[in-house]
C-alpha positions, 0 to 999 in steps of 0.5 A: 408802800407796797400791793399785793395782789391774791387770786382764787379761781374756780371751774366745772370742766363739765359746764365750764362755769367759773368763778375768778376773784381778784383782791389787791391789799397796800401793805406797809408790812415788813414784805411778804414771806414765799419759801418752799417747804418740806413736811412729813409724820412730823408736825413742822410750823410754817416760816413766817419770815418778818412778819409781824400781823399774818393776815393771808396763807396760801399753800400748795403741794407741790409734790408727794404725799397727802398733806395736811395744815393746821391751827393753833392759837394758843389753847387748844393746841393744834388742829388740822382742818385742811388737807391737800390731795394730789400736786398744785391742790392748795388752801387759801386761808385769812386769819380773823385779826380785826378784833384783837386790832387796837382802836382809839378816839380823839375828840377834839377842842378849840384853841383859846389864845395858844392854850393848845401849844405844847400839849401832847397824849400818847400812844404804842404802836407797834414800833414802840411809844408815839407823841402826838404834840403841838405847836401852834401857829409853827412858832417854833415850840420846844418839843415839851418831854414825853417821853416816847420813842417817836413824835409826830410835831402838828403846826397846822393848828392855828391860834383860836382855831375851832375844834373842827378845825385843831382835828383836821389839823392833826388828821393832817399831820398825821397822814403826812407823816410817813413813820406814824403811817408805820404803824396806823392808820387815821380817818376823820369825817367831817360830815359826820363828825368834825371833830372825831378822829379815829386812831387803828393800829397796824399790827395785833398787840397789847397797846398802852391806851392813848393817854393826855399828856402829863406835867403841863402838857394837857390837851383837854381833848376827850380819848376813847378806847374803843377796841384794845390789841390783843395779842395774836400769834396764831402758829400755822403747822404742816405734817403729811400722811408722808413727805410733801413738798409745799410751798408757802406764801405768807402774807400781811393784809 
C-alpha cells in the first residue's frame, strides 16, 4: 500500500488571491509512472508503465514549443483538447473510470446446522479468478473443488450463525486477505443492512459475474451485479507544434 498526493495551486498575482487543492489517495496498483518524454509534430503515446487502470495524468512542458495533449477512447480518434504554452505550463486531469468498475453484492442467509460448510461463491478480478469458500467453526473442512486460480477461506462463521453474523464474518475475513484487496474493495454497514456486503473491483475490465457454487457447493446467498465492468484503455497522446520536452506523470488513483 502506498499513497499518491496530487496538488494544484492557482495564484492571481495582481490581487494576491490564491487557491490550493491537495488530494491524497492510497493505491494498491502497480505504482506511479513518471518519465521525461519528447514530442514532435508526429503524435506519440504517453507511456503508462505497469499501471493497469490509469486515473490521473499530469503533463508539464519543460522546454521547446507549444505542445498538445489529446485523448483517444478508441471510437472517434484522437481529440487534442489541451494545449501547453510556455515553460512549466501544465495540464492535470482525471479520467472517468467509475462507471466501468464491476460492483457486486451478496445478501447472506443464516447457517443451519453447518449448512454453509464447504459452500462457495466465485468471481473474477484483475489478477484472475477467485473463490470465497466457507469452513464453519474453522474445523478443518477441505477446500471444495471450485476451479479458480485464487481463494479466500472464510473461517469466522460459527454453526447456526444468523444471516447478519454470516455477513459480518465474510466481511471480516475478506478484508484480512491482502491479496484479495489488491483486486477488490469490500463494504459492510450493519446500520444500513446487516446481511448485505458489497464487493467492488479496483480495476476496469469485463468480468464474469459473481456466481454461487456448483456441484453441491451453493451457499443460497442472493447475488447481484449492480454495475457490470467494462474494458477501458484510453490512449493519451502528445504532439508538439515543433519540438518539445515534457514531464509526464501517470497515477492509478
